[in-house]
mmCIF file of the N, C-alpha and C atoms, coordinates in Angstrom:
data_MODEL
# 
_entry.id   MODEL 
# 
loop_
_atom_site.group_PDB 
_atom_site.id 
_atom_site.type_symbol 
_atom_site.label_atom_id 
_atom_site.label_alt_id 
_atom_site.label_comp_id 
_atom_site.label_asym_id 
_atom_site.label_entity_id 
_atom_site.label_seq_id 
_atom_site.pdbx_PDB_ins_code 
_atom_site.Cartn_x 
_atom_site.Cartn_y 
_atom_site.Cartn_z 
_atom_site.occupancy 
_atom_site.B_iso_or_equiv 
_atom_site.pdbx_formal_charge 
_atom_site.auth_seq_id 
_atom_site.auth_comp_id 
_atom_site.auth_asym_id 
_atom_site.auth_atom_id 
_atom_site.pdbx_PDB_model_num 
ATOM 1   N N  . UNK A 1 1  ? 77.114  101.196 89.545 1.00 0.00 ? 1  UNK A N  1 
ATOM 2   C CA . UNK A 1 1  ? 77.042  102.383 90.404 1.00 0.00 ? 1  UNK A CA 1 
ATOM 3   C C  . UNK A 1 1  ? 75.727  102.356 91.181 1.00 0.00 ? 1  UNK A C  1 
ATOM 4   N N  . UNK A 1 2  ? 75.825  102.432 92.478 1.00 0.00 ? 2  UNK A N  1 
ATOM 5   C CA . UNK A 1 2  ? 74.627  102.390 93.314 1.00 0.00 ? 2  UNK A CA 1 
ATOM 6   C C  . UNK A 1 2  ? 74.327  103.783 93.834 1.00 0.00 ? 2  UNK A C  1 
ATOM 7   N N  . UNK A 1 3  ? 73.110  104.240 93.606 1.00 0.00 ? 3  UNK A N  1 
ATOM 8   C CA . UNK A 1 3  ? 72.698  105.554 94.118 1.00 0.00 ? 3  UNK A CA 1 
ATOM 9   C C  . UNK A 1 3  ? 72.203  105.368 95.544 1.00 0.00 ? 3  UNK A C  1 
ATOM 10  N N  . UNK A 1 4  ? 72.838  106.070 96.473 1.00 0.00 ? 4  UNK A N  1 
ATOM 11  C CA . UNK A 1 4  ? 72.451  105.920 97.875 1.00 0.00 ? 4  UNK A CA 1 
ATOM 12  C C  . UNK A 1 4  ? 71.211  106.733 98.192 1.00 0.00 ? 4  UNK A C  1 
ATOM 13  N N  . UNK A 1 5  ? 71.045  107.838 97.467 1.00 0.00 ? 5  UNK A N  1 
ATOM 14  C CA . UNK A 1 5  ? 69.878  108.693 97.711 1.00 0.00 ? 5  UNK A CA 1 
ATOM 15  C C  . UNK A 1 5  ? 68.794  108.394 96.686 1.00 0.00 ? 5  UNK A C  1 
ATOM 16  N N  . UNK A 1 6  ? 67.538  108.493 97.087 1.00 0.00 ? 6  UNK A N  1 
ATOM 17  C CA . UNK A 1 6  ? 66.464  108.312 96.113 1.00 0.00 ? 6  UNK A CA 1 
ATOM 18  C C  . UNK A 1 6  ? 66.483  109.458 95.105 1.00 0.00 ? 6  UNK A C  1 
ATOM 19  N N  . UNK A 1 7  ? 66.149  109.137 93.870 1.00 0.00 ? 7  UNK A N  1 
ATOM 20  C CA . UNK A 1 7  ? 66.172  110.176 92.839 1.00 0.00 ? 7  UNK A CA 1 
ATOM 21  C C  . UNK A 1 7  ? 64.969  111.095 92.978 1.00 0.00 ? 7  UNK A C  1 
ATOM 22  N N  . UNK A 1 8  ? 65.269  112.385 93.058 1.00 0.00 ? 8  UNK A N  1 
ATOM 23  C CA . UNK A 1 8  ? 64.200  113.382 93.158 1.00 0.00 ? 8  UNK A CA 1 
ATOM 24  C C  . UNK A 1 8  ? 64.326  114.300 91.958 1.00 0.00 ? 8  UNK A C  1 
ATOM 25  N N  . UNK A 1 9  ? 63.218  114.530 91.271 1.00 0.00 ? 9  UNK A N  1 
ATOM 26  C CA . UNK A 1 9  ? 63.243  115.408 90.106 1.00 0.00 ? 9  UNK A CA 1 
ATOM 27  C C  . UNK A 1 9  ? 63.606  116.810 90.581 1.00 0.00 ? 9  UNK A C  1 
ATOM 28  N N  . UNK A 1 10 ? 64.641  117.390 89.958 1.00 0.00 ? 10 UNK A N  1 
ATOM 29  C CA . UNK A 1 10 ? 65.122  118.699 90.405 1.00 0.00 ? 10 UNK A CA 1 
ATOM 30  C C  . UNK A 1 10 ? 65.713  118.563 91.796 1.00 0.00 ? 10 UNK A C  1 
ATOM 31  N N  . UNK A 1 11 ? 66.405  117.449 92.014 1.00 0.00 ? 11 UNK A N  1 
ATOM 32  C CA . UNK A 1 11 ? 66.972  117.132 93.327 1.00 0.00 ? 11 UNK A CA 1 
ATOM 33  C C  . UNK A 1 11 ? 68.037  118.108 93.780 1.00 0.00 ? 11 UNK A C  1 
ATOM 34  N N  . UNK A 1 12 ? 68.677  117.751 94.874 1.00 0.00 ? 12 UNK A N  1 
ATOM 35  C CA . UNK A 1 12 ? 69.671  118.638 95.473 1.00 0.00 ? 12 UNK A CA 1 
ATOM 36  C C  . UNK A 1 12 ? 70.852  118.841 94.532 1.00 0.00 ? 12 UNK A C  1 
ATOM 37  N N  . UNK A 1 13 ? 71.516  119.958 94.696 1.00 0.00 ? 13 UNK A N  1 
ATOM 38  C CA . UNK A 1 13 ? 72.671  120.286 93.858 1.00 0.00 ? 13 UNK A CA 1 
ATOM 39  C C  . UNK A 1 13 ? 73.788  119.271 94.113 1.00 0.00 ? 13 UNK A C  1 
ATOM 40  N N  . UNK A 1 14 ? 73.968  118.880 95.371 1.00 0.00 ? 14 UNK A N  1 
ATOM 41  C CA . UNK A 1 14 ? 75.028  117.913 95.691 1.00 0.00 ? 14 UNK A CA 1 
ATOM 42  C C  . UNK A 1 14 ? 74.818  116.613 94.927 1.00 0.00 ? 14 UNK A C  1 
ATOM 43  N N  . UNK A 1 15 ? 73.562  116.166 94.898 1.00 0.00 ? 15 UNK A N  1 
ATOM 44  C CA . UNK A 1 15 ? 73.252  114.911 94.218 1.00 0.00 ? 15 UNK A CA 1 
ATOM 45  C C  . UNK A 1 15 ? 73.556  115.031 92.725 1.00 0.00 ? 15 UNK A C  1 
ATOM 46  N N  . UNK A 1 16 ? 73.175  116.164 92.149 1.00 0.00 ? 16 UNK A N  1 
ATOM 47  C CA . UNK A 1 16 ? 73.430  116.355 90.716 1.00 0.00 ? 16 UNK A CA 1 
ATOM 48  C C  . UNK A 1 16 ? 74.920  116.400 90.437 1.00 0.00 ? 16 UNK A C  1 
ATOM 49  N N  . UNK A 1 17 ? 75.688  117.021 91.337 1.00 0.00 ? 17 UNK A N  1 
ATOM 50  C CA . UNK A 1 17 ? 77.137  117.082 91.164 1.00 0.00 ? 17 UNK A CA 1 
ATOM 51  C C  . UNK A 1 17 ? 77.720  115.672 91.221 1.00 0.00 ? 17 UNK A C  1 
ATOM 52  N N  . UNK A 1 18 ? 77.242  114.873 92.183 1.00 0.00 ? 18 UNK A N  1 
ATOM 53  C CA . UNK A 1 18 ? 77.707  113.486 92.294 1.00 0.00 ? 18 UNK A CA 1 
ATOM 54  C C  . UNK A 1 18 ? 77.431  112.726 91.015 1.00 0.00 ? 18 UNK A C  1 
ATOM 55  N N  . UNK A 1 19 ? 76.235  112.910 90.485 1.00 0.00 ? 19 UNK A N  1 
ATOM 56  C CA . UNK A 1 19 ? 75.830  112.226 89.268 1.00 0.00 ? 19 UNK A CA 1 
ATOM 57  C C  . UNK A 1 19 ? 76.735  112.629 88.105 1.00 0.00 ? 19 UNK A C  1 
ATOM 58  N N  . UNK A 1 20 ? 77.006  113.924 87.991 1.00 0.00 ? 20 UNK A N  1 
ATOM 59  C CA . UNK A 1 20 ? 77.866  114.430 86.918 1.00 0.00 ? 20 UNK A CA 1 
ATOM 60  C C  . UNK A 1 20 ? 79.273  113.862 87.049 1.00 0.00 ? 20 UNK A C  1 
ATOM 61  N N  . UNK A 1 21 ? 79.798  113.833 88.272 1.00 0.00 ? 21 UNK A N  1 
ATOM 62  C CA . UNK A 1 21 ? 81.140  113.294 88.497 1.00 0.00 ? 21 UNK A CA 1 
ATOM 63  C C  . UNK A 1 21 ? 81.190  111.819 88.117 1.00 0.00 ? 21 UNK A C  1 
ATOM 64  N N  . UNK A 1 22 ? 80.170  111.078 88.535 1.00 0.00 ? 22 UNK A N  1 
ATOM 65  C CA . UNK A 1 22 ? 80.115  109.657 88.222 1.00 0.00 ? 22 UNK A CA 1 
ATOM 66  C C  . UNK A 1 22 ? 80.085  109.415 86.723 1.00 0.00 ? 22 UNK A C  1 
ATOM 67  N N  . UNK A 1 23 ? 79.301  110.218 86.024 1.00 0.00 ? 23 UNK A N  1 
ATOM 68  C CA . UNK A 1 23 ? 79.178  110.079 84.582 1.00 0.00 ? 23 UNK A CA 1 
ATOM 69  C C  . UNK A 1 23 ? 80.513  110.389 83.903 1.00 0.00 ? 23 UNK A C  1 
ATOM 70  N N  . UNK A 1 24 ? 81.178  111.441 84.383 1.00 0.00 ? 24 UNK A N  1 
ATOM 71  C CA . UNK A 1 24 ? 82.466  111.827 83.819 1.00 0.00 ? 24 UNK A CA 1 
ATOM 72  C C  . UNK A 1 24 ? 83.476  110.696 84.000 1.00 0.00 ? 24 UNK A C  1 
ATOM 73  N N  . UNK A 1 25 ? 83.539  110.142 85.227 1.00 0.00 ? 25 UNK A N  1 
ATOM 74  C CA . UNK A 1 25 ? 84.464  109.048 85.498 1.00 0.00 ? 25 UNK A CA 1 
ATOM 75  C C  . UNK A 1 25 ? 84.162  107.859 84.596 1.00 0.00 ? 25 UNK A C  1 
ATOM 76  N N  . UNK A 1 26 ? 82.868  107.573 84.413 1.00 0.00 ? 26 UNK A N  1 
ATOM 77  C CA . UNK A 1 26 ? 82.445  106.449 83.587 1.00 0.00 ? 26 UNK A CA 1 
ATOM 78  C C  . UNK A 1 26 ? 82.911  106.649 82.142 1.00 0.00 ? 26 UNK A C  1 
ATOM 79  N N  . UNK A 1 27 ? 82.723  107.860 81.610 1.00 0.00 ? 27 UNK A N  1 
ATOM 80  C CA . UNK A 1 27 ? 83.124  108.137 80.234 1.00 0.00 ? 27 UNK A CA 1 
ATOM 81  C C  . UNK A 1 27 ? 84.633  108.042 80.078 1.00 0.00 ? 27 UNK A C  1 
ATOM 82  N N  . UNK A 1 28 ? 85.369  108.566 81.053 1.00 0.00 ? 28 UNK A N  1 
ATOM 83  C CA . UNK A 1 28 ? 86.829  108.502 81.001 1.00 0.00 ? 28 UNK A CA 1 
ATOM 84  C C  . UNK A 1 28 ? 87.266  107.042 81.020 1.00 0.00 ? 28 UNK A C  1 
ATOM 85  N N  . UNK A 1 29 ? 86.644  106.246 81.881 1.00 0.00 ? 29 UNK A N  1 
ATOM 86  C CA . UNK A 1 29 ? 86.970  104.829 81.992 1.00 0.00 ? 29 UNK A CA 1 
ATOM 87  C C  . UNK A 1 29 ? 86.728  104.125 80.658 1.00 0.00 ? 29 UNK A C  1 
ATOM 88  N N  . UNK A 1 30 ? 85.587  104.397 80.026 1.00 0.00 ? 30 UNK A N  1 
ATOM 89  C CA . UNK A 1 30 ? 85.265  103.778 78.737 1.00 0.00 ? 30 UNK A CA 1 
ATOM 90  C C  . UNK A 1 30 ? 86.293  104.156 77.689 1.00 0.00 ? 30 UNK A C  1 
ATOM 91  N N  . UNK A 1 31 ? 86.679  105.426 77.681 1.00 0.00 ? 31 UNK A N  1 
ATOM 92  C CA . UNK A 1 31 ? 87.647  105.900 76.707 1.00 0.00 ? 31 UNK A CA 1 
ATOM 93  C C  . UNK A 1 31 ? 88.985  105.202 76.902 1.00 0.00 ? 31 UNK A C  1 
ATOM 94  N N  . UNK A 1 32 ? 89.400  105.058 78.173 1.00 0.00 ? 32 UNK A N  1 
ATOM 95  C CA . UNK A 1 32 ? 90.666  104.387 78.456 1.00 0.00 ? 32 UNK A CA 1 
ATOM 96  C C  . UNK A 1 32 ? 90.613  102.926 78.045 1.00 0.00 ? 32 UNK A C  1 
ATOM 97  N N  . UNK A 1 33 ? 89.488  102.270 78.304 1.00 0.00 ? 33 UNK A N  1 
ATOM 98  C CA . UNK A 1 33 ? 89.333  100.867 77.920 1.00 0.00 ? 33 UNK A CA 1 
ATOM 99  C C  . UNK A 1 33 ? 89.499  100.721 76.413 1.00 0.00 ? 33 UNK A C  1 
ATOM 100 N N  . UNK A 1 34 ? 88.830  101.578 75.674 1.00 0.00 ? 34 UNK A N  1 
ATOM 101 C CA . UNK A 1 34 ? 88.887  101.540 74.215 1.00 0.00 ? 34 UNK A CA 1 
ATOM 102 C C  . UNK A 1 34 ? 90.319  101.770 73.741 1.00 0.00 ? 34 UNK A C  1 
ATOM 103 N N  . UNK A 1 35 ? 90.973  102.765 74.319 1.00 0.00 ? 35 UNK A N  1 
ATOM 104 C CA . UNK A 1 35 ? 92.347  103.103 73.965 1.00 0.00 ? 35 UNK A CA 1 
ATOM 105 C C  . UNK A 1 35 ? 93.270  101.923 74.226 1.00 0.00 ? 35 UNK A C  1 
ATOM 106 N N  . UNK A 1 36 ? 93.113  101.285 75.394 1.00 0.00 ? 36 UNK A N  1 
ATOM 107 C CA . UNK A 1 36 ? 93.954  100.138 75.738 1.00 0.00 ? 36 UNK A CA 1 
ATOM 108 C C  . UNK A 1 36 ? 93.750  98.991  74.762 1.00 0.00 ? 36 UNK A C  1 
ATOM 109 N N  . UNK A 1 37 ? 92.519  98.756  74.352 1.00 0.00 ? 37 UNK A N  1 
ATOM 110 C CA . UNK A 1 37 ? 92.245  97.678  73.406 1.00 0.00 ? 37 UNK A CA 1 
ATOM 111 C C  . UNK A 1 37 ? 92.890  97.956  72.060 1.00 0.00 ? 37 UNK A C  1 
ATOM 112 N N  . UNK A 1 38 ? 92.800  99.217  71.618 1.00 0.00 ? 38 UNK A N  1 
ATOM 113 C CA . UNK A 1 38 ? 93.398  99.571  70.328 1.00 0.00 ? 38 UNK A CA 1 
ATOM 114 C C  . UNK A 1 38 ? 94.912  99.384  70.392 1.00 0.00 ? 38 UNK A C  1 
ATOM 115 N N  . UNK A 1 39 ? 95.527  99.849  71.480 1.00 0.00 ? 39 UNK A N  1 
ATOM 116 C CA . UNK A 1 39 ? 96.976  99.709  71.650 1.00 0.00 ? 39 UNK A CA 1 
ATOM 117 C C  . UNK A 1 39 ? 97.356  98.235  71.675 1.00 0.00 ? 39 UNK A C  1 
ATOM 118 N N  . UNK A 1 40 ? 96.582  97.436  72.405 1.00 0.00 ? 40 UNK A N  1 
ATOM 119 C CA . UNK A 1 40 ? 96.856  96.001  72.516 1.00 0.00 ? 40 UNK A CA 1 
ATOM 120 C C  . UNK A 1 40 ? 96.816  95.339  71.142 1.00 0.00 ? 40 UNK A C  1 
ATOM 121 N N  . UNK A 1 41 ? 95.795  95.635  70.362 1.00 0.00 ? 41 UNK A N  1 
ATOM 122 C CA . UNK A 1 41 ? 95.668  95.039  69.025 1.00 0.00 ? 41 UNK A CA 1 
ATOM 123 C C  . UNK A 1 41 ? 96.826  95.468  68.144 1.00 0.00 ? 41 UNK A C  1 
ATOM 124 N N  . UNK A 1 42 ? 97.179  96.737  68.251 1.00 0.00 ? 42 UNK A N  1 
ATOM 125 C CA . UNK A 1 42 ? 98.275  97.274  67.446 1.00 0.00 ? 42 UNK A CA 1 
ATOM 126 C C  . UNK A 1 42 ? 99.569  96.527  67.766 1.00 0.00 ? 42 UNK A C  1 
ATOM 127 N N  . UNK A 1 43 ? 99.825  96.308  69.065 1.00 0.00 ? 43 UNK A N  1 
ATOM 128 C CA . UNK A 1 43 ? 101.044 95.610  69.473 1.00 0.00 ? 43 UNK A CA 1 
ATOM 129 C C  . UNK A 1 43 ? 101.029 94.157  69.018 1.00 0.00 ? 43 UNK A C  1 
ATOM 130 N N  . UNK A 1 44 ? 99.862  93.530  69.073 1.00 0.00 ? 44 UNK A N  1 
ATOM 131 C CA . UNK A 1 44 ? 99.756  92.127  68.683 1.00 0.00 ? 44 UNK A CA 1 
ATOM 132 C C  . UNK A 1 44 ? 100.000 91.963  67.183 1.00 0.00 ? 44 UNK A C  1 
ATOM 133 N N  . UNK A 1 45 ? 99.436  92.848  66.383 1.00 0.00 ? 45 UNK A N  1 
ATOM 134 C CA . UNK A 1 45 ? 99.549  92.702  64.933 1.00 0.00 ? 45 UNK A CA 1 
ATOM 135 C C  . UNK A 1 45 ? 100.855 93.227  64.348 1.00 0.00 ? 45 UNK A C  1 
ATOM 136 N N  . UNK A 1 46 ? 101.558 94.080  65.058 1.00 0.00 ? 46 UNK A N  1 
ATOM 137 C CA . UNK A 1 46 ? 102.798 94.613  64.495 1.00 0.00 ? 46 UNK A CA 1 
ATOM 138 C C  . UNK A 1 46 ? 103.989 93.724  64.820 1.00 0.00 ? 46 UNK A C  1 
# 
């Protein structure tokens, strides 16, 4: 993830919202990856 704006302490609300959205997407992506791996292993071993 590349930040286009320089980080400012107590920066703009828009920037913080972008950061929060990015973090949320990242966490969701990680969760899906983990879920897919578990499902894959389950299918392979059963």
